DRENDODO-465222 format. One record per residue: x, y, z of N, C-alpha, C in turn. Coordinates in steps of 0.2 Angstrom, whole numbers, padded with zeros to 4 digits, always signed. Layout:
// DRENDODO-465222
XYZXYZXYZ...
***
This chain:
// DRENDODO-465222
-0715+0881+1033-0716+0884+1040-0718+0891+1039-0724+0893+1042-0726+0900+1042-0724+0904+1048-0723+0910+1047-0721+0914+1053-0726+0919+1054-0727+0921+1061-0732+0926+1063-0730+0929+1069-0734+0934+1071-0733+0938+1078-0739+0937+1082-0738+0936+1088-0743+0937+1094-0742+0942+1098-0748+0945+1100-0747+0951+1105-0752+0950+1111-0749+0951+1117-0754+0952+1123-0756+0959+1124-0754+0963+1120-0756+0970+1120-0754+0973+1128-0748+0972+1130-0746+0974+1136-0745+0982+1137-0746+0984+1143-0744+0991+1144-0737+0992+1143-0735+0998+1140-0728+0999+1138-0726+1006+1141-0720+1006+1144-0716+1012+1145-0711+1013+1141-0711+1019+1137-0706+1021+1133-0700+1021+1136-0694+1018+1133-0688+1017+1137-0684+1024+1137-0686+1028+1132-0682+1034+1131-0684+1039+1135-0691+1040+1137-0694+1045+1140-0697+1043+1147-0698+1037+1148-0701+1034+1154-0708+1036+1154-0711+1038+1149-0718+1039+1148-0722+1033+1147-0727+1032+1151-0731+1026+1150-0737+1027+1145-0737+1023+1140-0741+1024+1134-0748+1023+1136-0752+1028+1135-0760+1027+1136-0763+1022+1132-0769+1019+1134-0772+1014+1131-0774+1015+1124-0777+1021+1123-0779+1024+1116-0773+1023+1111-0767+1026+1114-0762+1027+1110-0759+1020+1108-0759+1015+1114-0756+1009+1113-0760+1004+1108-0767+1006+1108-0771+1002+1102-0769+1005+1096-0768+1011+1095-0766+1014+1089-0760+1011+1086-0755+1010+1091-0748+1007+1089-0749+1000+1087-0754+0996+1091-0755+0989+1089-0758+0988+1082-0762+0992+1080-0765+0992+1073-0760+0993+1068-0756+0998+1070-0750+0999+1065-0745+0993+1065-0744+0990+1070-0740+0984+1070-0743+0978+1065-0750+0977+1067-0753+0972+1063-0753+0974+1055-0755+0980+1053-0754+0983+1047-0747+0981+1043-0742+0983+1047-0735+0981+1044-0734+0974+1044-0736+0970+1049-0735+0963+1048-0738+0961+1041-0744+0963+1040-0748+0961+1033-0744+0964+1027-0741+0970+1028-0737+0973+1022-0731+0969+1021-0727+0966+1026-0721+0963+1025-0722+0955+1024-0728+0953+1023-0729+0946+1021-0730+0941+1026-0730+0943+1033-0730+0938+1038-0737+0934+1038-0737+0928+1040-0743+0924+1039-0749+0925+1044-0747+0927+1050-0753+0927+1055-0751+0933+1060-0756+0935+1063-0756+0940+1069-0761+0937+1074-0759+0936+1080-0763+0933+1085-0764+0938+1091-0770+0939+1094-0771+0943+1100-0773+0939+1106-0769+0939+1111-0771+0935+1117-0777+0938+1121-0778+0935+1126-0784+0937+1131-0782+0937+1138-0782+0942+1141-0781+0943+1148-0786+0948+1152-0786+0947+1158-0791+0952+1162-0787+0954+1168-0782+0957+1166-0777+0961+1171-0775+0968+1169-0773+0972+1174-0772+0979+1173-0766+0980+1168-0761+0976+1167-0756+0977+1163-0757+0975+1156-0763+0972+1154-0764+0970+1147-0771+0974+1145-0771+0975+1138-0777+0979+1135-0780+0974+1130-0780+0967+1131-0782+0963+1126-0788+0958+1129-0793+0961+1133-0798+0958+1136-0804+0956+1131-0804+0959+1125-0809+0958+1120-0805+0957+1113-0802+0951+1112-0798+0951+1106-0803+0951+1099-0809+0949+1099-0813+0950+1093-0814+0957+1091-0814+0961+1095-0815+0969+1094-0809+0971+1090-0803+0970+1093-0796+0971+1090-0796+0968+1083-0797+0962+1082-0797+0958+1077-0801+0961+1071-0807+0963+1073-0811+0966+1068-0809+0973+1065-0805+0977+1070-0802+0983+1067-0796+0981+1063-0793+0976+1064-0787+0974+1061-0789+0971+1054-0795+0968+1054-0797+0965+1048-0799+0970+1043-0801+0976+1045-0803+0981+1041-0797+0985+1038-0791+0984+1041-0785+0987+1039-0780+0983+1035-0781+0976+1034-0777+0971+1031-0780+0968+1025-0776+0964+1022-0779+0961+1016-0777+0954+1015-0771+0952+1018-0769+0945+1017-0767+0941+1024-0765+0944+1029-0763+0941+1035-0769+0937+1038-0767+0931+1041-0772+0928+1045-0772+0931+1052-0778+0931+1054-0779+0935+1061-0783+0930+1066-0780+0930+1072-0783+0925+1077-0782+0926+1084-0784+0922+1088-0784+0922+1096-0777+0919+1098-0774+0921+1103-0768+0918+1105-0767+0918+1113-0772+0915+1117-0778+0911+1115-0784+0914+1118-0790+0912+1115-0796+0913+1118-0797+0909+1124-0799+0912+1130-0800+0908+1136-0807+0905+1136-0807+0899+1133-0814+0897+1132-0817+0894+1138-0813+0892+1143-0816+0890+1149-0821+0895+1153-0819+0901+1152-0822+0907+1155-0827+0910+1150-0829+0907+1145-0833+0911+1140-0839+0907+1138-0844+0910+1134-0849+0906+1132-0848+0904+1125-0847+0898+1123-0846+0895+1116-0850+0898+1111-0856+0900+1112-0861+0902+1108-0858+0910+1105-0857+0914+1110-0854+0920+1109-0848+0920+1106-0843+0916+1108-0836+0915+1105-0837+0914+1098-0841+0909+1096-0842+0907+1089-0845+0913+1085-0850+0916+1088-0853+0922+1084-0848+0927+1083-0844+0929+1088-0839+0935+1087-0834+0933+1082-0831+0927+1082-0826+0925+1078-0829+0924+1071-0835+0921+1070-0838+0921+1064-0839+0928+1060-0841+0933+1065-0841+0939+1062-0835+0942+1059-0829+0941+1064-0823+0943+1061-0821+0940+1055-0823+0934+1054-0821+0930+1048-0824+0933+1042-0831+0935+1043-0834+0938+1037-0831+0945+1036-0829+0949+1041-0826+0955+1039-0819+0954+1036-0815+0949+1038-0809+0948+1035-0809+0944+1028-0815+0942+1026-0816+0938+1021-0812+0931+1021-0813+0928+1027-0810+0921+1028-0803+0920+1030-0801+0925+1035-0794+0925+1037-0793+0923+1044-0798+0920+1047-0798+0919+1055-0796+0912+1057-0792+0912+1062-0791+0906+1065-0793+0907+1073-0796+0902+1076-0799+0903+1083-0794+0898+1087-0790+0900+1091-0786+0896+1096-0789+0897+1102-0791+0891+1105-0794+0891+1111-0790+0887+1116-0790+0889+1123-0787+0886+1128-0790+0888+1135-0786+0886+1140-0788+0888+1147-0784+0894+1150-0780+0896+1146-0776+0902+1149-0771+0901+1154-0766+0905+1155-0761+0904+1160-0762+0908+1166-0767+0913+1166-0769+0916+1172-0776+0914+1174-0777+0915+1180-0784+0913+1183-0789+0918+1184-0787+0925+1183-0792+0930+1184-0799+0929+1181-0800+0926+1175-0806+0926+1172-0811+0922+1176-0809+0917+1179-0814+0913+1183-0818+0917+1188-0815+0920+1193-0819+0924+1197-0823+0930+1194-0819+0933+1189-0822+0938+1186-0829+0936+1183-0830+0930+1180-0836+0928+1177-0840+0923+1181-0838+0923+1187-0842+0919+1192-0841+0911+1191-0835+0909+1190-0834+0902+1188-0829+0899+1194-0829+0893+1195-0826+0890+1201-0819+0887+1197-0814+0889+1200-0807+0887+1197-0806+0879+1198-0810+0876+1203-0810+0869+1204-0813+0865+1197-0817+0869+1193-0819+0866+1187-0815+0867+1181-0809+0869+1182-0804+0871+1177-0804+0867+1171-0803+0860+1171-0803+0856+1166-0810+0854+1163-0815+0853+1167-0822+0851+1165-0824+0857+1161-0824+0863+1163-0826+0869+1160-0823+0869+1153-0817+0868+1151-0815+0868+1145-0817+0862+1141-0816+0856+1143-0819+0850+1139-0826+0851+1137-0830+0853+1141-0837+0854+1140-0838+0860+1135-0835+0865+1135-0836+0871+1131-0833+0870+1124-0828+0866+1124-0824+0864+1118-0829+0859+1114-0832+0855+1117-0837+0850+1114-0843+0854+1111-0846+0859+1115-0851+0864+1112-0849+0868+1106-0843+0870+1107-0840+0875+1102-0840+0871+1095-0837+0865+1095-0837+0861+1089-0843+0858+1086-0848+0857+1091-0855+0856+1089-0858+0862+1085-0857+0868+1087-0859+0874+1084-0856+0875+1077-0849+0873+1077-0846+0874+1071-0849+0869+1066-0850+0863+1068-0853+0858+1063-0860+0858+1061-0864+0862+1065-0871+0862+1063-0874+0869+1065-0878+0872+1060-0881+0878+1062-0886+0877+1067-0890+0872+1068-0895+0871+1074-0892+0866+1078-0892+0867+1085-0888+0863+1090-0893+0860+1095-0892+0854+1097-0896+0851+1102-0890+0848+1107-0890+0851+1113-0884+0850+1117-0886+0851+1124-0883+0847+1129-0884+0849+1136-0877+0847+1140-0876+0851+1146-0870+0850+1150-0871+0853+1156-0865+0853+1160-0866+0855+1167-0865+0862+1168-0862+0865+1164-0860+0872+1165-0863+0878+1162-0868+0875+1157-0872+0880+1153-0878+0877+1152-0883+0882+1151-0890+0880+1149-0890+0876+1143-0894+0871+1142-0895+0867+1136-0897+0871+1130-0895+0868+1124-0898+0871+1118-0902+0865+1115-0908+0868+1113-0913+0863+1110-0915+0864+1103-0910+0865+1099-0911+0866+1092-0911+0873+1089-0909+0878+1094-0908+0884+1092-0903+0885+1086-0903+0890+1082-0899+0892+1077-0893+0897+1080-0887+0896+1078-0882+0900+1080-0879+0904+1074-0880+0911+1074-0878+0915+1068-0874+0921+1070-0870+0924+1065-0869+0922+1059-0865+0916+1058-0865+0913+1051-0860+0907+1050-0854+0911+1047-0849+0908+1048-0842+0911+1045-0841+0910+1038-0837+0913+1034-0835+0912+1027-0832+0905+1027-0827+0904+1031-0823+0898+1031-0828+0892+1033-0828+0887+1030-0832+0881+1032-0828+0874+1031-0825+0872+1037-0827+0874+1044-0822+0880+1046-0824+0883+1051-0820+0889+1054-0814+0885+1058-0808+0887+1056-0802+0883+1059-0802+0884+1067-0802+0879+1070-0802+0879+1078-0795+0875+1080-0791+0878+1083-0785+0876+1086-0785+0875+1094-0782+0870+1096-0782+0870+1103-0775+0872+1106-0775+0877+1110-0769+0879+1113-0767+0875+1120-0761+0873+1120-0759+0869+1126-0753+0871+1129-0751+0869+1135-0745+0871+1138-0741+0864+1139-0740+0861+1144-0736+0855+1145-0740+0849+1148-0747+0849+1148-0750+0844+1151-0752+0838+1145-0749+0832+1147-0750+0827+1141-0757+0826+1139-0762+0826+1144-0769+0825+1143-0771+0830+1138-0769+0836+1138-0771+0841+1133-0769+0839+1126-0763+0837+1125-0760+0835+1119-0765+0829+1116-0766+0824+1121-0770+0818+1118-0777+0820+1116-0780+0825+1120-0787+0827+1119-0787+0830+1111-0782+0834+1110-0782+0837+1104-0781+0832+1098-0777+0828+1099-0776+0822+1094-0782+0818+1093-0785+0816+1098-0791+0812+1097-0797+0816+1094-0797+0822+1095-0802+0827+1091-0800+0828+1084-0794+0827+1082-0791+0828+1076-0791+0836+1074-0790+0840+1080-0789+0847+1079-0782+0849+1079-0780+0855+1075-0773+0857+1075-0771+0859+1082-0765+0859+1083-0762+0860+1090-0757+0866+1090-0759+0871+1095-0754+0877+1096-0751+0876+1103-0744+0875+1103-0740+0873+1109-0737+0880+1111-0738+0882+1118-0735+0888+1120-0729+0886+1124-0724+0888+1122-0717+0886+1124-0714+0892+1127-0715+0893+1134-0712+0899+1137-0706+0898+1142-0703+0892+1142-0698+0891+1146-0695+0884+1144-0689+0883+1148-0686+0877+1146-0683+0877+1139-0683+0871+1136-0680+0870+1129-0685+0867+1125-0686+0870+1119-0691+0868+1115-0691+0860+1113-0685+0858+1112-0684+0851+1110-0688+0846+1116-0689+0848+1122-0692+0845+1127-0699+0843+1125-0702+0846+1121-0709+0846+1119-0710+0841+1114-0705+0838+1111-0705+0833+1105-0709+0827+1107-0708+0824+1113-0712+0818+1115-0719+0820+1116-0721+0826+1118-0728+0827+1119-0732+0828+1112-0728+0831+1108-0730+0832+1101-0731+0825+1097-0726+0821+1099-0727+0814+1096-0733+0810+1099-0734+0812+1105-0740+0809+1108-0747+0811+1105-0747+0818+1104-0753+0821+1100-0754+0818+1093-0748+0816+1090-0749+0814+1082-0751+0806+1083-0748+0803+1088-0750+0796+1088-0758+0795+1090-0760+0799+1095-0767+0799+1097-0771+0801+1091-0770+0806+1087-0773+0807+1081-0774+0802+1076-0768+0799+1075-0768+0793+1070-0772+0788+1072-0772+0786+1079-0775+0780+1081-0783+0782+1081-0785+0788+1082-0792+0790+1081-0794+0790+1073-0789+0789+1069-0791+0789+1062-0791+0795+1058-0788+0801+1061-0788+0807+1058-0782+0807+1053-0783+0810+1047-0777+0810+1042-0771+0815+1045-0765+0813+1043-0760+0818+1045-0760+0825+1043-0763+0826+1038-0764+0833+1036-0768+0837+1041-0773+0834+1045-0777+0838+1049-0773+0839+1056-0767+0836+1057-0764+0836+1063-0758+0841+1063-0760+0847+1062-0755+0852+1061-0753+0854+1068-0746+0856+1068-0744+0859+1074-0741+0866+1074-0743+0871+1078-0740+0877+1078-0737+0878+1085-0732+0883+1085-0729+0884+1091-0729+0892+1093-0731+0894+1099-0730+0901+1101-0724+0901+1106-0720+0907+1105-0714+0908+1109-0713+0915+1109-0709+0916+1114-0707+0923+1115-0701+0924+1110-0701+0931+1107-0695+0932+1102-0695+0939+1100-0689+0941+1097-0688+0948+1095-0682+0947+1090-0682+0951+1085-0677+0952+1080-0675+0959+1079-0668+0960+1079-0665+0966+1078-0659+0965+1073-0656+0971+1072-0650+0971+1067-0645+0966+1069-0644+0966+1076-0638+0961+1079-0641+0958+1085-0638+0953+1087-0640+0949+1093-0639+0953+1099-0633+0957+1099-0632+0961+1105-0638+0967+1105-0640+0969+1100-0645+0975+1100-0651+0972+1102-0653+0966+1100-0659+0963+1102-0659+0962+1110-0654+0959+1112-0653+0958+1119-0653+0964+1124-0650+0969+1122-0650+0976+1125-0657+0979+1125-0661+0978+1120-0667+0981+1119-0672+0977+1123-0672+0971+1123-0677+0967+1126-0676+0965+1134-0670+0965+1136-0669+0963+1143-0673+0967+1148-0673+0973+1148-0676+0977+1153-0683+0975+1154-0687+0975+1149-0694+0973+1149-0695+0966+1151-0691+0962+1149-0691+0954+1151-0690+0954+1158-0685+0957+1161-0684+0957+1168-0690+0960+1172-0692+0965+1170-0698+0968+1173-0704+0964+1173-0706+0961+1167-0712+0956+1167-0711+0950+1171-0705+0947+1171-0704+0941+1174-0703+0941+1182-0701+0948+1184-0701+0949+1191-0707+0949+1194-0712+0952+1190-0719+0953+1192-0722+0946+1193-0721+0942+1188-0724+0935+1188-0721+0931+1193-0715+0931+1194-0712+0927+1199-0714+0929+1206-0715+0935+1207-0717+0938+1214-0724+0935+1215-0729+0935+1210-0736+0933+1211-0736+0925+1212-0731+0921+1209-0731+0914+1210-0726+0911+1214-0723+0915+1218-0718+0913+1223-0712+0910+1220-0709+0912+1215-0703+0910+1212-0698+0914+1214-0691+0912+1213-0686+0916+1214-0686+0922+1208-0683+0928+1210-0683+0933+1205-0678+0931+1199-0680+0933+1193-0676+0931+1187-0670+0935+1187-0665+0932+1184-0658+0934+1183-0656+0935+1176-0650+0939+1175-0648+0940+1168-0645+0933+1166-0642+0929+1170-0640+0922+1168-0646+0918+1165-0652+0919+1168-0658+0915+1165-0660+0918+1159-0660+0924+1158-0661+0927+1152-0657+0925+1146-0650+0925+1148-0645+0923+1143-0646+0916+1141-0648+0912+1146-0649+0905+1144-0655+0903+1140-0660+0907+1142-0667+0905+1138-0666+0908+1131-0662+0913+1130-0661+0916+1123-0656+0913+1120-0652+0908+1122-0647+0905+1119-0649+0900+1114-0644+0896+1111-0646+0891+1105-0652+0886+1107-0652+0884+1113-0656+0879+1115-0663+0881+1119-0662+0888+1121-0668+0891+1125-0674+0892+1121-0679+0894+1125-0686+0895+1123-0687+0902+1120-0682+0907+1120-0683+0914+1118-0679+0914+1111-0683+0916+1106-0680+0916+1100-0678+0923+1098-0672+0925+1100-0670+0932+1100-0663+0932+1096-0663+0938+1092-0656+0939+1089-0657+0943+1082-0651+0942+1079-0652+0945+1072-0656+0940+1067-0657+0942+1061-0661+0938+1057-0659+0931+1056-0652+0930+1054-0649+0924+1053-0650+0919+1059-0648+0922+1065-0648+0918+1071-0655+0916+1073-0660+0920+1072-0667+0918+1073-0670+0913+1068-0668+0914+1062-0670+0909+1056-0667+0902+1058-0660+0902+1059-0657+0896+1060-0661+0892+1067-0662+0896+1072-0665+0893+1077-0672+0890+1076-0676+0894+1072-0683+0892+1070-0682+0885+1066-0678+0885+1061-0677+0879+1057-0675+0873+1061-0671+0874+1066-0668+0869+1070-0673+0866+1075-0677+0870+1078-0682+0869+1082-0688+0865+1079-0690+0867+1072-0695+0864+1069-0693+0856+1067-0686+0855+1066-0684+0849+1065-0684+0844+1071-0683+0848+1076-0683+0844+1083-0690+0842+1085-0694+0846+1082-0702+0844+1084-0705+0840+1079-0702+0838+1074-0704+0834+1069-0708+0837+1063-0707+0844+1063-0709+0848+1058-0715+0852+1060-0716+0858+1060-0721+0862+1062-0724+0866+1057-0731+0868+1057-0734+0872+1052-0733+0879+1052-0732+0881+1059-0731+0889+1060-0728+0890+1066-0725+0895+1067-0722+0898+1073-0724+0905+1074-0727+0907+1080-0728+0914+1081-0724+0916+1087-0721+0922+1085-0717+0925+1090-0721+0931+1094-0721+0930+1101-0724+0935+1105-0719+0940+1106-0719+0946+1103-0714+0951+1102-0715+0957+1106-0721+0958+1109-0722+0964+1113-0718+0963+1120-0717+0969+1123-0712+0969+1129-0714+0975+1132-0714+0975+1139-0716+0981+1143-0712+0987+1142-0706+0987+1140-0701+0992+1139-0698+0992+1132-0702+0991+1127-0700+0991+1120-0703+0997+1116-0699+1001+1114-0702+1007+1110-0705+1004+1103-0710+1008+1102-0715+1007+1096-0711+1006+1089-0706+1010+1088-0702+1010+1082-0698+1004+1082-0695+1002+1088-0691+0996+1088-0695+0989+1087-0701+0989+1089-0706+0984+1088-0707+0983+1080-0709+0989+1077-0710+0990+1070-0704+0987+1066-0698+0989+1068-0692+0986+1064-0692+0979+1066-0693+0977+1072-0693+0969+1073-0698+0965+1068-0704+0968+1067-0708+0965+1063-0706+0965+1056-0703+0970+1054-0701+0971+1047-0695+0966+1045-0691+0965+1050-0685+0961+1049-0688+0954+1049-0693+0952+1054-0696+0945+1054-0699+0944+1047-0702+0949+1044-0706+0947+1038-0702+0947+1031-0697+0952+1031-0693+0952+1025-0686+0948+1025-0684+0947+1031-0677+0943+1031-0678+0936+1034-0682+0935+1039-0682+0929+1043-0687+0924+1039-0693+0927+1038-0698+0922+1034-0696+0919+1028-0693+0923+1023-0690+0919+1017-0685+0914+1019-0682+0914+1024-0676+0909+1025-0680+0903+1028-0685+0903+1031-0688+0897+1034-0694+0895+1030-0696+0898+1025-0702+0896+1021-0702+0889+1018-0696+0887+1016-0696+0880+1013-0696+0874+1018-0695+0876+1024-0694+0871+1029-0701+0868+1031
***
């Protein structure tokens, strides 16, 4: 099992000074975080995509291109690319370019996103939420498989044999499907034989085992070999010297972030009891000292029938840069070796 880090490049308030970190400084910090993840041997670093004021990740390929020039070994990817609101031709071109810069270290994880701002921003109808993704995924795979593409659909002008360039160094470019909790999404990924990235942001991770089994069964029935049906997991997490230190460091930003989301979606405000439950042994938040996090990662992988990789979304709106760097260091030097053989 491989370990990595995902970032949504959220705005950050320094907890010791109450100073809001500006966007240029936040990008500088992010690139330092990715470089450190590379140095300590982590497997991957993913950048999300949002179109909201509290995030700076609206253009992941630009960030990944900068990261590719500063790293040597770590795989770089999207977490996730909001394919429904994008042009598959441009998505392929952008990530193929980063693949060339990185000398073949890119993973493209595509999904529909958990927020809806991209739809009106790009003139799309939210009622087409699923059909947009299905059609654009089909086109993206056609482009990956063939330099010249003939294709037509509802949501984009047809292609009549045009070439799509550049071509990536990796052949084929790895394309993963990012999913939440919809059974149809798991089945679709299985039928296509694409690797699966499961976002687990609440509840208990073991509850996703039946959906992952559904994915594997669909893939097997479609004739895809087991080795092509890789499973990755995206979770919130943080590593510190002790579990108490991790909790004290992360809780203020967790509460701030989920208070905002709950208000937007009409949910009850989050509580400390909810935080403690979700960061406990069976919860979806992988937080604690290195031993605690490693044990939980191994246990959850077994519950899900074995996973290829787990990525921890470690950024937090009130997390000091130095604390995040230390968390990345601990994840790479102490947690990753413990889970490498599982």
